HTML snippet that shows the backbone in 3Dmol.js (N, CA, C, O; Angstrom):
<script src="https://3Dmol.org/build/3Dmol-min.js"></script>
<div id="view" style="width:600px;height:400px;position:relative"></div>
<script>
const pdb = `
ATOM      1  N   MET A   1       0.630  -1.137   0.201  1.00  0.00           N
ATOM      2  CA  MET A   1      -0.069   0.083   0.344  1.00  0.00           C
ATOM      3  C   MET A   1       0.753   1.166  -0.085  1.00  0.00           C
ATOM      4  O   MET A   1       1.982   1.154  -0.022  1.00  0.00           O
ATOM      5  N   ARG A   2       0.056   2.104  -0.523  1.00  0.00           N
ATOM      6  CA  ARG A   2       1.023   3.579  -0.459  1.00  0.00           C
ATOM      7  C   ARG A   2       0.879   4.668  -0.489  1.00  0.00           C
ATOM      8  O   ARG A   2       0.694   5.074  -1.636  1.00  0.00           O
ATOM      9  N   ILE A   3       0.865   5.641   0.486  1.00  0.00           N
ATOM     10  CA  ILE A   3       0.286   7.000   1.081  1.00  0.00           C
ATOM     11  C   ILE A   3       1.982   7.819   0.685  1.00  0.00           C
ATOM     12  O   ILE A   3       3.126   7.931   1.126  1.00  0.00           O
ATOM     13  N   GLY A   4       1.203   8.181  -0.318  1.00  0.00           N
ATOM     14  CA  GLY A   4       2.571   9.254  -0.674  1.00  0.00           C
ATOM     15  C   GLY A   4       3.658   8.697  -1.485  1.00  0.00           C
ATOM     16  O   GLY A   4       3.666   7.712  -2.223  1.00  0.00           O
ATOM     17  N   SER A   5       5.063   9.991  -1.029  1.00  0.00           N
ATOM     18  CA  SER A   5       5.667   8.812  -1.796  1.00  0.00           C
ATOM     19  C   SER A   5       6.045   7.051  -0.733  1.00  0.00           C
ATOM     20  O   SER A   5       6.608   6.176  -1.390  1.00  0.00           O
ATOM     21  N   LYS A   6       5.773   6.786   0.464  1.00  0.00           N
ATOM     22  CA  LYS A   6       6.400   6.364   1.193  1.00  0.00           C
ATOM     23  C   LYS A   6       4.861   4.721   0.976  1.00  0.00           C
ATOM     24  O   LYS A   6       3.673   4.815   0.671  1.00  0.00           O
ATOM     25  N   GLU A   7       5.630   3.600   1.282  1.00  0.00           N
ATOM     26  CA  GLU A   7       5.659   2.610   0.792  1.00  0.00           C
ATOM     27  C   GLU A   7       5.382   1.746   2.426  1.00  0.00           C
ATOM     28  O   GLU A   7       6.175   1.520   3.340  1.00  0.00           O
ATOM     29  N   LEU A   8       4.349   1.517   2.321  1.00  0.00           N
ATOM     30  CA  LEU A   8       3.877   0.678   3.695  1.00  0.00           C
ATOM     31  C   LEU A   8       4.408  -0.847   3.632  1.00  0.00           C
ATOM     32  O   LEU A   8       4.537  -1.389   2.534  1.00  0.00           O
ATOM     33  N   LYS A   9       4.710  -1.518   4.813  1.00  0.00           N
ATOM     34  CA  LYS A   9       5.269  -3.275   4.380  1.00  0.00           C
ATOM     35  C   LYS A   9       4.134  -3.740   4.948  1.00  0.00           C
ATOM     36  O   LYS A   9       3.659  -4.732   4.396  1.00  0.00           O
ATOM     37  N   ARG A  10       3.414  -3.210   6.125  1.00  0.00           N
ATOM     38  CA  ARG A  10       3.171  -3.900   6.642  1.00  0.00           C
ATOM     39  C   ARG A  10       1.342  -3.689   5.400  1.00  0.00           C
ATOM     40  O   ARG A  10       1.164  -2.688   4.705  1.00  0.00           O
ATOM     41  N   PRO A  11       0.295  -4.907   5.472  1.00  0.00           N
ATOM     42  CA  PRO A  11      -0.895  -4.563   5.381  1.00  0.00           C
ATOM     43  C   PRO A  11      -2.058  -3.592   6.913  1.00  0.00           C
ATOM     44  O   PRO A  11      -1.623  -3.462   8.057  1.00  0.00           O
ATOM     45  N   VAL A  12      -3.094  -3.215   6.579  1.00  0.00           N
ATOM     46  CA  VAL A  12      -3.737  -2.423   7.141  1.00  0.00           C
ATOM     47  C   VAL A  12      -4.595  -3.521   7.947  1.00  0.00           C
ATOM     48  O   VAL A  12      -5.111  -4.476   7.365  1.00  0.00           O
ATOM     49  N   THR A  13      -4.689  -3.345   9.105  1.00  0.00           N
ATOM     50  CA  THR A  13      -4.968  -4.182  10.023  1.00  0.00           C
ATOM     51  C   THR A  13      -6.916  -3.386  11.048  1.00  0.00           C
ATOM     52  O   THR A  13      -7.338  -2.233  11.143  1.00  0.00           O
ATOM     53  N   GLY A  14      -7.183  -4.008  11.283  1.00  0.00           N
ATOM     54  CA  GLY A  14      -7.937  -3.849  12.680  1.00  0.00           C
ATOM     55  C   GLY A  14      -7.544  -3.179  13.720  1.00  0.00           C
ATOM     56  O   GLY A  14      -8.505  -2.724  14.340  1.00  0.00           O
ATOM     57  N   GLY A  15      -5.971  -2.789  14.421  1.00  0.00           N
ATOM     58  CA  GLY A  15      -5.412  -2.465  15.109  1.00  0.00           C
ATOM     59  C   GLY A  15      -5.112  -0.817  14.305  1.00  0.00           C
ATOM     60  O   GLY A  15      -4.701   0.125  14.982  1.00  0.00           O
ATOM     61  N   ASP A  16      -5.325  -0.712  13.159  1.00  0.00           N
ATOM     62  CA  ASP A  16      -4.612   0.219  13.157  1.00  0.00           C
ATOM     63  C   ASP A  16      -6.135   1.722  13.524  1.00  0.00           C
ATOM     64  O   ASP A  16      -5.905   2.931  13.532  1.00  0.00           O
ATOM     65  N   VAL A  17      -7.402   1.122  13.747  1.00  0.00           N
ATOM     66  CA  VAL A  17      -8.590   2.000  13.165  1.00  0.00           C
ATOM     67  C   VAL A  17      -8.157   2.950  14.635  1.00  0.00           C
ATOM     68  O   VAL A  17      -7.736   4.042  14.253  1.00  0.00           O
ATOM     69  N   PHE A  18      -8.142   2.865  15.948  1.00  0.00           N
ATOM     70  CA  PHE A  18      -8.103   3.598  17.149  1.00  0.00           C
ATOM     71  C   PHE A  18      -7.330   5.192  17.077  1.00  0.00           C
ATOM     72  O   PHE A  18      -7.672   6.260  17.585  1.00  0.00           O
ATOM     73  N   PRO A  19      -5.950   4.767  16.069  1.00  0.00           N
ATOM     74  CA  PRO A  19      -5.026   5.737  15.915  1.00  0.00           C
ATOM     75  C   PRO A  19      -5.432   6.878  14.928  1.00  0.00           C
ATOM     76  O   PRO A  19      -5.060   8.043  15.065  1.00  0.00           O
ATOM     77  N   ILE A  20      -6.314   6.381  13.817  1.00  0.00           N
ATOM     78  CA  ILE A  20      -6.327   7.020  12.647  1.00  0.00           C
ATOM     79  C   ILE A  20      -7.647   7.653  12.882  1.00  0.00           C
ATOM     80  O   ILE A  20      -8.041   8.655  12.284  1.00  0.00           O
ATOM     81  N   VAL A  21      -8.515   6.798  14.079  1.00  0.00           N
ATOM     82  CA  VAL A  21      -9.508   7.810  14.370  1.00  0.00           C
ATOM     83  C   VAL A  21      -9.848   9.775  15.845  1.00  0.00           C
ATOM     84  O   VAL A  21     -10.571  10.734  16.113  1.00  0.00           O
ATOM     85  N   LEU A  22      -8.211   8.774  16.283  1.00  0.00           N
ATOM     86  CA  LEU A  22      -8.480   9.756  16.877  1.00  0.00           C
ATOM     87  C   LEU A  22      -8.201  10.386  16.655  1.00  0.00           C
ATOM     88  O   LEU A  22      -8.922  11.350  16.911  1.00  0.00           O
ATOM     89  N   TYR A  23      -6.661  10.749  15.811  1.00  0.00           N
ATOM     90  CA  TYR A  23      -6.135  12.201  15.046  1.00  0.00           C
ATOM     91  C   TYR A  23      -7.024  13.092  14.240  1.00  0.00           C
ATOM     92  O   TYR A  23      -6.857  14.294  14.035  1.00  0.00           O
ATOM     93  N   CYS A  24      -8.355  12.044  13.653  1.00  0.00           N
ATOM     94  CA  CYS A  24      -9.065  12.970  12.856  1.00  0.00           C
ATOM     95  C   CYS A  24      -9.819  13.548  13.734  1.00  0.00           C
ATOM     96  O   CYS A  24     -10.405  14.584  13.422  1.00  0.00           O
ATOM     97  N   VAL A  25      -9.960  12.975  15.049  1.00  0.00           N
ATOM     98  CA  VAL A  25     -10.839  13.815  16.172  1.00  0.00           C
ATOM     99  C   VAL A  25     -10.390  14.707  16.099  1.00  0.00           C
ATOM    100  O   VAL A  25     -10.876  15.462  15.258  1.00  0.00           O
ATOM    101  N   CYS A  26      -9.333  15.155  16.809  1.00  0.00           N
ATOM    102  CA  CYS A  26      -7.820  15.768  17.501  1.00  0.00           C
ATOM    103  C   CYS A  26      -7.874  16.895  16.451  1.00  0.00           C
ATOM    104  O   CYS A  26      -8.347  17.932  16.916  1.00  0.00           O
ATOM    105  N   ILE A  27      -7.549  16.954  15.285  1.00  0.00           N
ATOM    106  CA  ILE A  27      -7.462  17.322  13.562  1.00  0.00           C
ATOM    107  C   ILE A  27      -9.081  18.379  13.381  1.00  0.00           C
ATOM    108  O   ILE A  27      -8.944  19.602  13.351  1.00  0.00           O
ATOM    109  N   VAL A  28     -10.499  17.769  13.276  1.00  0.00           N
ATOM    110  CA  VAL A  28     -11.779  18.575  13.537  1.00  0.00           C
ATOM    111  C   VAL A  28     -12.040  19.167  15.001  1.00  0.00           C
ATOM    112  O   VAL A  28     -13.048  19.866  15.111  1.00  0.00           O
ATOM    113  N   PHE A  29     -11.360  18.995  15.979  1.00  0.00           N
ATOM    114  CA  PHE A  29     -11.555  19.257  17.034  1.00  0.00           C
ATOM    115  C   PHE A  29     -10.827  20.398  17.068  1.00  0.00           C
ATOM    116  O   PHE A  29     -11.568  21.377  16.973  1.00  0.00           O
ATOM    117  N   VAL A  30      -9.489  20.721  17.181  1.00  0.00           N
ATOM    118  CA  VAL A  30      -9.257  22.168  17.252  1.00  0.00           C
ATOM    119  C   VAL A  30      -9.554  22.834  15.294  1.00  0.00           C
ATOM    120  O   VAL A  30      -8.596  23.607  15.300  1.00  0.00           O
ATOM    121  N   ALA A  31      -9.947  22.945  14.367  1.00  0.00           N
ATOM    122  CA  ALA A  31      -9.917  23.307  12.989  1.00  0.00           C
ATOM    123  C   ALA A  31     -11.301  23.675  13.402  1.00  0.00           C
ATOM    124  O   ALA A  31     -11.675  24.520  12.588  1.00  0.00           O
ATOM    125  N   ILE A  32     -12.565  23.369  14.574  1.00  0.00           N
ATOM    126  CA  ILE A  32     -13.139  23.517  14.735  1.00  0.00           C
ATOM    127  C   ILE A  32     -13.803  24.804  15.874  1.00  0.00           C
ATOM    128  O   ILE A  32     -14.865  25.426  15.843  1.00  0.00           O
ATOM    129  N   PHE A  33     -12.412  24.848  17.022  1.00  0.00           N
ATOM    130  CA  PHE A  33     -13.205  25.785  17.929  1.00  0.00           C
ATOM    131  C   PHE A  33     -12.002  26.902  17.909  1.00  0.00           C
ATOM    132  O   PHE A  33     -12.103  27.867  18.667  1.00  0.00           O
ATOM    133  N   SER A  34     -10.194  26.700  16.533  1.00  0.00           N
ATOM    134  CA  SER A  34      -9.626  28.006  15.646  1.00  0.00           C
ATOM    135  C   SER A  34     -11.298  29.372  15.062  1.00  0.00           C
ATOM    136  O   SER A  34     -11.807  30.433  15.422  1.00  0.00           O
ATOM    137  N   LEU A  35     -11.480  28.128  13.839  1.00  0.00           N
ATOM    138  CA  LEU A  35     -12.171  28.223  13.821  1.00  0.00           C
ATOM    139  C   LEU A  35     -13.955  29.863  13.758  1.00  0.00           C
ATOM    140  O   LEU A  35     -14.479  30.782  13.128  1.00  0.00           O
ATOM    141  N   ARG A  36     -13.974  29.041  14.933  1.00  0.00           N
ATOM    142  CA  ARG A  36     -15.609  30.116  15.711  1.00  0.00           C
ATOM    143  C   ARG A  36     -14.626  30.757  16.663  1.00  0.00           C
ATOM    144  O   ARG A  36     -15.234  31.402  17.517  1.00  0.00           O
ATOM    145  N   LEU A  37     -13.067  30.806  16.834  1.00  0.00           N
ATOM    146  CA  LEU A  37     -12.556  31.603  17.799  1.00  0.00           C
ATOM    147  C   LEU A  37     -12.044  32.842  16.618  1.00  0.00           C
ATOM    148  O   LEU A  37     -11.846  33.982  17.037  1.00  0.00           O
ATOM    149  N   PHE A  38     -11.960  32.703  15.974  1.00  0.00           N
ATOM    150  CA  PHE A  38     -11.377  33.568  14.590  1.00  0.00           C
ATOM    151  C   PHE A  38     -12.596  33.937  14.468  1.00  0.00           C
ATOM    152  O   PHE A  38     -12.733  34.923  15.192  1.00  0.00           O
ATOM    153  N   LEU A  39     -13.851  33.614  13.792  1.00  0.00           N
ATOM    154  CA  LEU A  39     -14.904  33.957  13.696  1.00  0.00           C
ATOM    155  C   LEU A  39     -15.390  34.962  14.982  1.00  0.00           C
ATOM    156  O   LEU A  39     -15.728  36.082  14.600  1.00  0.00           O
ATOM    157  N   ASP A  40     -15.448  34.802  15.990  1.00  0.00           N
ATOM    158  CA  ASP A  40     -15.612  36.045  17.611  1.00  0.00           C
ATOM    159  C   ASP A  40     -15.378  37.133  16.502  1.00  0.00           C
ATOM    160  O   ASP A  40     -16.168  37.752  15.790  1.00  0.00           O
ATOM    161  N   ILE A  41     -13.587  37.149  16.644  1.00  0.00           N
ATOM    162  CA  ILE A  41     -12.663  38.135  16.776  1.00  0.00           C
ATOM    163  C   ILE A  41     -13.182  38.913  15.575  1.00  0.00           C
ATOM    164  O   ILE A  41     -13.302  40.122  15.775  1.00  0.00           O
ATOM    165  N   TYR A  42     -13.554  38.408  14.222  1.00  0.00           N
ATOM    166  CA  TYR A  42     -13.718  39.011  13.184  1.00  0.00           C
ATOM    167  C   TYR A  42     -15.012  40.070  13.513  1.00  0.00           C
ATOM    168  O   TYR A  42     -14.898  41.253  13.192  1.00  0.00           O
ATOM    169  N   VAL A  43     -16.676  39.398  14.399  1.00  0.00           N
ATOM    170  CA  VAL A  43     -17.238  39.774  14.693  1.00  0.00           C
ATOM    171  C   VAL A  43     -16.756  41.414  16.042  1.00  0.00           C
ATOM    172  O   VAL A  43     -17.183  42.566  16.109  1.00  0.00           O
ATOM    173  N   PHE A  44     -15.748  40.656  16.833  1.00  0.00           N
ATOM    174  CA  PHE A  44     -15.866  41.634  17.503  1.00  0.00           C
ATOM    175  C   PHE A  44     -15.362  42.714  16.399  1.00  0.00           C
ATOM    176  O   PHE A  44     -16.179  43.385  15.768  1.00  0.00           O
ATOM    177  N   TYR A  45     -13.891  42.840  16.200  1.00  0.00           N
ATOM    178  CA  TYR A  45     -13.389  44.473  15.223  1.00  0.00           C
ATOM    179  C   TYR A  45     -14.994  45.055  13.956  1.00  0.00           C
ATOM    180  O   TYR A  45     -15.069  46.167  13.435  1.00  0.00           O
ATOM    181  N   VAL A  46     -16.040  43.904  13.781  1.00  0.00           N
ATOM    182  CA  VAL A  46     -17.208  44.742  12.714  1.00  0.00           C
ATOM    183  C   VAL A  46     -18.157  45.033  13.629  1.00  0.00           C
ATOM    184  O   VAL A  46     -18.535  46.193  13.469  1.00  0.00           O
ATOM    185  N   TYR A  47     -18.835  44.357  14.726  1.00  0.00           N
ATOM    186  CA  TYR A  47     -19.897  44.778  16.034  1.00  0.00           C
ATOM    187  C   TYR A  47     -19.361  46.086  17.133  1.00  0.00           C
ATOM    188  O   TYR A  47     -19.944  47.087  17.549  1.00  0.00           O
ATOM    189  N   LYS A  48     -18.095  45.583  17.341  1.00  0.00           N
ATOM    190  CA  LYS A  48     -17.678  46.074  18.956  1.00  0.00           C
ATOM    191  C   LYS A  48     -18.222  45.235  19.818  1.00  0.00           C
ATOM    192  O   LYS A  48     -17.255  45.260  20.579  1.00  0.00           O
ATOM    193  N   THR A  49     -19.046  44.424  20.405  1.00  0.00           N
ATOM    194  CA  THR A  49     -18.930  43.420  21.197  1.00  0.00           C
ATOM    195  C   THR A  49     -18.879  41.473  20.534  1.00  0.00           C
ATOM    196  O   THR A  49     -19.253  40.720  19.635  1.00  0.00           O
ATOM    197  N   PHE A  50     -17.924  41.584  22.135  1.00  0.00           N
ATOM    198  CA  PHE A  50     -17.312  40.262  21.860  1.00  0.00           C
ATOM    199  C   PHE A  50     -18.122  38.787  22.683  1.00  0.00           C
ATOM    200  O   PHE A  50     -17.654  38.439  23.767  1.00  0.00           O
ATOM    201  N   GLY A  51     -19.244  38.049  22.126  1.00  0.00           N
ATOM    202  CA  GLY A  51     -20.009  36.987  23.041  1.00  0.00           C
ATOM    203  C   GLY A  51     -18.984  35.830  22.508  1.00  0.00           C
ATOM    204  O   GLY A  51     -19.210  35.102  21.541  1.00  0.00           O
ATOM    205  N   TYR A  52     -17.858  35.804  23.297  1.00  0.00           N
ATOM    206  CA  TYR A  52     -17.107  34.689  23.231  1.00  0.00           C
ATOM    207  C   TYR A  52     -16.710  33.963  24.885  1.00  0.00           C
ATOM    208  O   TYR A  52     -15.880  34.302  25.729  1.00  0.00           O
ATOM    209  N   SER A  53     -17.716  32.851  24.853  1.00  0.00           N
ATOM    210  CA  SER A  53     -17.937  31.833  25.895  1.00  0.00           C
ATOM    211  C   SER A  53     -16.758  30.552  25.892  1.00  0.00           C
ATOM    212  O   SER A  53     -17.084  29.495  25.353  1.00  0.00           O
ATOM    213  N   PHE A  54     -15.582  30.664  26.419  1.00  0.00           N
ATOM    214  CA  PHE A  54     -14.674  29.359  26.447  1.00  0.00           C
ATOM    215  C   PHE A  54     -14.819  28.511  26.398  1.00  0.00           C
ATOM    216  O   PHE A  54     -14.331  27.853  25.479  1.00  0.00           O
ATOM    217  N   TRP A  55     -15.822  27.791  27.646  1.00  0.00           N
ATOM    218  CA  TRP A  55     -16.384  26.709  27.874  1.00  0.00           C
ATOM    219  C   TRP A  55     -16.738  26.681  27.032  1.00  0.00           C
ATOM    220  O   TRP A  55     -15.955  26.546  26.091  1.00  0.00           O
ATOM    221  N   ASP A  56     -18.612  26.822  26.703  1.00  0.00           N
ATOM    222  CA  ASP A  56     -18.912  26.704  25.644  1.00  0.00           C
ATOM    223  C   ASP A  56     -18.158  26.151  23.781  1.00  0.00           C
ATOM    224  O   ASP A  56     -18.446  25.367  22.876  1.00  0.00           O
ATOM    225  N   GLU A  57     -17.397  26.895  24.014  1.00  0.00           N
ATOM    226  CA  GLU A  57     -16.804  27.039  22.690  1.00  0.00           C
ATOM    227  C   GLU A  57     -15.825  25.128  22.782  1.00  0.00           C
ATOM    228  O   GLU A  57     -16.393  24.174  22.251  1.00  0.00           O
ATOM    229  N   ILE A  58     -14.899  24.992  23.256  1.00  0.00           N
ATOM    230  CA  ILE A  58     -14.280  23.530  24.037  1.00  0.00           C
ATOM    231  C   ILE A  58     -15.721  22.772  23.686  1.00  0.00           C
ATOM    232  O   ILE A  58     -15.994  22.503  22.516  1.00  0.00           O
ATOM    233  N   PHE A  59     -16.748  22.402  24.930  1.00  0.00           N
ATOM    234  CA  PHE A  59     -17.914  21.599  24.695  1.00  0.00           C
ATOM    235  C   PHE A  59     -18.116  21.542  23.073  1.00  0.00           C
ATOM    236  O   PHE A  59     -17.800  20.563  22.397  1.00  0.00           O
ATOM    237  N   TYR A  60     -18.703  22.768  22.543  1.00  0.00           N
ATOM    238  CA  TYR A  60     -19.254  22.189  20.918  1.00  0.00           C
ATOM    239  C   TYR A  60     -18.418  21.856  20.149  1.00  0.00           C
ATOM    240  O   TYR A  60     -18.796  21.004  19.344  1.00  0.00           O
ATOM    241  N   ALA A  61     -16.610  22.444  19.993  1.00  0.00           N
ATOM    242  CA  ALA A  61     -15.994  21.733  19.400  1.00  0.00           C
ATOM    243  C   ALA A  61     -15.508  20.804  19.513  1.00  0.00           C
ATOM    244  O   ALA A  61     -15.045  20.263  18.509  1.00  0.00           O
ATOM    245  N   ALA A  62     -15.354  20.010  21.172  1.00  0.00           N
ATOM    246  CA  ALA A  62     -15.885  18.291  21.085  1.00  0.00           C
ATOM    247  C   ALA A  62     -16.445  17.489  20.494  1.00  0.00           C
ATOM    248  O   ALA A  62     -16.108  16.507  19.831  1.00  0.00           O
ATOM    249  N   ARG A  63     -18.201  18.383  21.011  1.00  0.00           N
ATOM    250  CA  ARG A  63     -18.867  17.344  20.157  1.00  0.00           C
ATOM    251  C   ARG A  63     -19.051  16.767  19.545  1.00  0.00           C
ATOM    252  O   ARG A  63     -19.392  15.588  19.635  1.00  0.00           O
ATOM    253  N   VAL A  64     -18.771  17.864  18.096  1.00  0.00           N
ATOM    254  CA  VAL A  64     -18.789  18.113  16.828  1.00  0.00           C
ATOM    255  C   VAL A  64     -17.521  17.134  16.075  1.00  0.00           C
ATOM    256  O   VAL A  64     -17.622  16.284  15.190  1.00  0.00           O
ATOM    257  N   GLY A  65     -16.386  17.605  16.773  1.00  0.00           N
ATOM    258  CA  GLY A  65     -15.138  16.890  16.464  1.00  0.00           C
ATOM    259  C   GLY A  65     -15.499  15.625  16.758  1.00  0.00           C
ATOM    260  O   GLY A  65     -15.287  14.774  15.894  1.00  0.00           O
ATOM    261  N   GLY A  66     -16.088  15.244  17.967  1.00  0.00           N
ATOM    262  CA  GLY A  66     -16.542  14.162  18.208  1.00  0.00           C
ATOM    263  C   GLY A  66     -16.943  12.978  17.370  1.00  0.00           C
ATOM    264  O   GLY A  66     -16.619  11.800  17.215  1.00  0.00           O
ATOM    265  N   ALA A  67     -17.602  13.650  17.015  1.00  0.00           N
ATOM    266  CA  ALA A  67     -19.158  12.533  15.657  1.00  0.00           C
ATOM    267  C   ALA A  67     -18.742  13.052  14.087  1.00  0.00           C
ATOM    268  O   ALA A  67     -19.284  12.551  13.101  1.00  0.00           O
ATOM    269  N   SER A  68     -17.795  14.034  13.992  1.00  0.00           N
ATOM    270  CA  SER A  68     -17.005  13.489  12.434  1.00  0.00           C
ATOM    271  C   SER A  68     -16.486  13.754  12.277  1.00  0.00           C
ATOM    272  O   SER A  68     -16.332  14.305  11.186  1.00  0.00           O
ATOM    273  N   GLY A  69     -14.904  13.624  13.872  1.00  0.00           N
ATOM    274  CA  GLY A  69     -13.428  13.221  13.424  1.00  0.00           C
ATOM    275  C   GLY A  69     -13.713  11.811  13.308  1.00  0.00           C
ATOM    276  O   GLY A  69     -13.131  11.273  12.366  1.00  0.00           O
ATOM    277  N   SER A  70     -14.650  10.867  14.202  1.00  0.00           N
ATOM    278  CA  SER A  70     -14.942   9.621  14.050  1.00  0.00           C
ATOM    279  C   SER A  70     -15.582   9.192  12.819  1.00  0.00           C
ATOM    280  O   SER A  70     -15.497   8.007  12.495  1.00  0.00           O
ATOM    281  N   PHE A  71     -16.469  10.362  11.805  1.00  0.00           N
ATOM    282  CA  PHE A  71     -16.740   8.935  11.370  1.00  0.00           C
ATOM    283  C   PHE A  71     -16.245   9.295   9.599  1.00  0.00           C
ATOM    284  O   PHE A  71     -16.840   8.988   8.565  1.00  0.00           O
ATOM    285  N   LEU A  72     -14.788  10.141   9.809  1.00  0.00           N
ATOM    286  CA  LEU A  72     -13.829  10.856   9.405  1.00  0.00           C
ATOM    287  C   LEU A  72     -12.939   9.440   9.225  1.00  0.00           C
ATOM    288  O   LEU A  72     -12.778   8.738   8.227  1.00  0.00           O
ATOM    289  N   GLY A  73     -12.607   9.353  10.112  1.00  0.00           N
ATOM    290  CA  GLY A  73     -11.149   8.590  10.827  1.00  0.00           C
ATOM    291  C   GLY A  73     -12.209   6.819  10.099  1.00  0.00           C
ATOM    292  O   GLY A  73     -11.895   6.165   9.104  1.00  0.00           O
ATOM    293  N   LEU A  74     -12.990   6.646  10.725  1.00  0.00           N
ATOM    294  CA  LEU A  74     -13.918   5.099  10.542  1.00  0.00           C
ATOM    295  C   LEU A  74     -13.619   5.437   8.573  1.00  0.00           C
ATOM    296  O   LEU A  74     -12.815   4.733   7.961  1.00  0.00           O
ATOM    297  N   SER A  75     -14.262   6.367   7.996  1.00  0.00           N
ATOM    298  CA  SER A  75     -14.308   6.121   6.183  1.00  0.00           C
ATOM    299  C   SER A  75     -12.382   6.278   5.837  1.00  0.00           C
ATOM    300  O   SER A  75     -11.822   6.121   4.752  1.00  0.00           O
ATOM    301  N   VAL A  76     -11.895   6.550   6.874  1.00  0.00           N
ATOM    302  CA  VAL A  76     -10.817   6.990   6.133  1.00  0.00           C
ATOM    303  C   VAL A  76      -9.814   5.328   6.149  1.00  0.00           C
ATOM    304  O   VAL A  76      -9.287   4.626   5.286  1.00  0.00           O
ATOM    305  N   TRP A  77      -9.937   5.286   7.398  1.00  0.00           N
ATOM    306  CA  TRP A  77      -9.531   3.316   7.547  1.00  0.00           C
ATOM    307  C   TRP A  77      -9.923   2.418   6.718  1.00  0.00           C
ATOM    308  O   TRP A  77      -9.186   1.632   6.123  1.00  0.00           O
ATOM    309  N   LEU A  78     -11.646   2.528   6.605  1.00  0.00           N
ATOM    310  CA  LEU A  78     -12.223   1.592   6.087  1.00  0.00           C
ATOM    311  C   LEU A  78     -12.101   1.297   4.403  1.00  0.00           C
ATOM    312  O   LEU A  78     -12.327   0.268   3.766  1.00  0.00           O
ATOM    313  N   ILE A  79     -11.428   3.298   3.757  1.00  0.00           N
ATOM    314  CA  ILE A  79     -11.192   2.564   2.539  1.00  0.00           C
ATOM    315  C   ILE A  79      -9.995   2.084   2.300  1.00  0.00           C
ATOM    316  O   ILE A  79      -9.764   1.299   1.380  1.00  0.00           O
ATOM    317  N   SER A  80      -9.036   2.565   3.204  1.00  0.00           N
ATOM    318  CA  SER A  80      -7.243   2.000   3.145  1.00  0.00           C
ATOM    319  C   SER A  80      -7.601   0.445   3.170  1.00  0.00           C
ATOM    320  O   SER A  80      -7.420  -0.210   2.143  1.00  0.00           O
ATOM    321  N   TYR A  81      -8.225  -0.302   4.593  1.00  0.00           N
ATOM    322  CA  TYR A  81      -8.215  -2.025   4.776  1.00  0.00           C
ATOM    323  C   TYR A  81      -8.844  -2.595   3.627  1.00  0.00           C
ATOM    324  O   TYR A  81      -8.449  -3.685   3.213  1.00  0.00           O
ATOM    325  N   LEU A  82     -10.160  -1.739   2.832  1.00  0.00           N
ATOM    326  CA  LEU A  82     -10.489  -2.655   1.370  1.00  0.00           C
ATOM    327  C   LEU A  82      -9.546  -2.040   0.245  1.00  0.00           C
ATOM    328  O   LEU A  82      -9.397  -2.732  -0.762  1.00  0.00           O
ATOM    329  N   ASP A  83      -9.185  -1.360   0.280  1.00  0.00           N
ATOM    330  CA  ASP A  83      -8.507  -1.536  -0.961  1.00  0.00           C
ATOM    331  C   ASP A  83      -7.019  -1.857  -0.674  1.00  0.00           C
ATOM    332  O   ASP A  83      -6.132  -2.005  -1.515  1.00  0.00           O
ATOM    333  N   ALA A  84      -6.887  -1.956   1.029  1.00  0.00           N
ATOM    334  CA  ALA A  84      -5.611  -3.239   0.728  1.00  0.00           C
ATOM    335  C   ALA A  84      -5.951  -5.097   0.556  1.00  0.00           C
ATOM    336  O   ALA A  84      -5.464  -6.036  -0.073  1.00  0.00           O
ATOM    337  N   ARG A  85      -6.623  -4.966   1.140  1.00  0.00           N
ATOM    338  CA  ARG A  85      -8.120  -6.130   0.578  1.00  0.00           C
ATOM    339  C   ARG A  85      -8.065  -6.713  -0.653  1.00  0.00           C
ATOM    340  O   ARG A  85      -7.546  -7.791  -0.945  1.00  0.00           O
ATOM    341  N   ASN A  86      -8.729  -5.802  -1.476  1.00  0.00           N
ATOM    342  CA  ASN A  86      -8.458  -5.826  -2.819  1.00  0.00           C
ATOM    343  C   ASN A  86      -6.797  -6.625  -3.626  1.00  0.00           C
ATOM    344  O   ASN A  86      -6.504  -7.518  -4.421  1.00  0.00           O
ATOM    345  N   LYS A  87      -6.263  -5.814  -2.957  1.00  0.00           N
ATOM    346  CA  LYS A  87      -4.249  -5.508  -3.781  1.00  0.00           C
ATOM    347  C   LYS A  87      -4.539  -7.175  -3.023  1.00  0.00           C
ATOM    348  O   LYS A  87      -5.201  -7.976  -3.682  1.00  0.00           O
ATOM    349  N   ARG A  88      -4.076  -7.533  -1.834  1.00  0.00           N
ATOM    350  CA  ARG A  88      -4.198  -8.758  -1.418  1.00  0.00           C
ATOM    351  C   ARG A  88      -4.331 -10.080  -1.566  1.00  0.00           C
ATOM    352  O   ARG A  88      -3.723 -11.060  -1.133  1.00  0.00           O
ATOM    353  N   ASP A  89      -6.017  -9.761  -2.850  1.00  0.00           N
ATOM    354  CA  ASP A  89      -6.789 -10.692  -2.895  1.00  0.00           C
ATOM    355  C   ASP A  89      -6.091 -10.788  -5.223  1.00  0.00           C
ATOM    356  O   ASP A  89      -5.957 -11.740  -5.992  1.00  0.00           O
ATOM    357  N   ARG A  90      -5.954  -9.793  -5.329  1.00  0.00           N
ATOM    358  CA  ARG A  90      -5.282  -9.643  -6.765  1.00  0.00           C
ATOM    359  C   ARG A  90      -4.024 -10.721  -6.618  1.00  0.00           C
ATOM    360  O   ARG A  90      -3.925 -11.566  -7.508  1.00  0.00           O
ATOM    361  N   GLU A  91      -3.172 -10.728  -5.658  1.00  0.00           N
ATOM    362  CA  GLU A  91      -1.975 -11.471  -5.902  1.00  0.00           C
ATOM    363  C   GLU A  91      -1.855 -12.501  -5.742  1.00  0.00           C
ATOM    364  O   GLU A  91      -0.777 -13.043  -5.986  1.00  0.00           O
TER     365      GLU A  91
END
`;
const viewer = $3Dmol.createViewer("view");
viewer.addModel(pdb, "pdb");
viewer.setStyle({}, {cartoon: {color: "spectrum"}});
viewer.zoomTo();
viewer.render();
</script>
């Protein structure tokens, strides 16, 4: 299996699910949290009001990041697993 310019030596297994899902959840969490912070900063500069609640944004980013990141991670793992299985079956 090839990812970018690196060749993976071992096949994708079921144990690879957790790290992939964890990385996707963390990436989506940081993206949602930072985008909402930058949006509130923009609203502050335009309307001169700052309605940012840190803990509310943390909980929102965790909820959205957990849901969409786990779906994204499982999808990425499933596609790579099926691709590795198809390549193995062809050989």
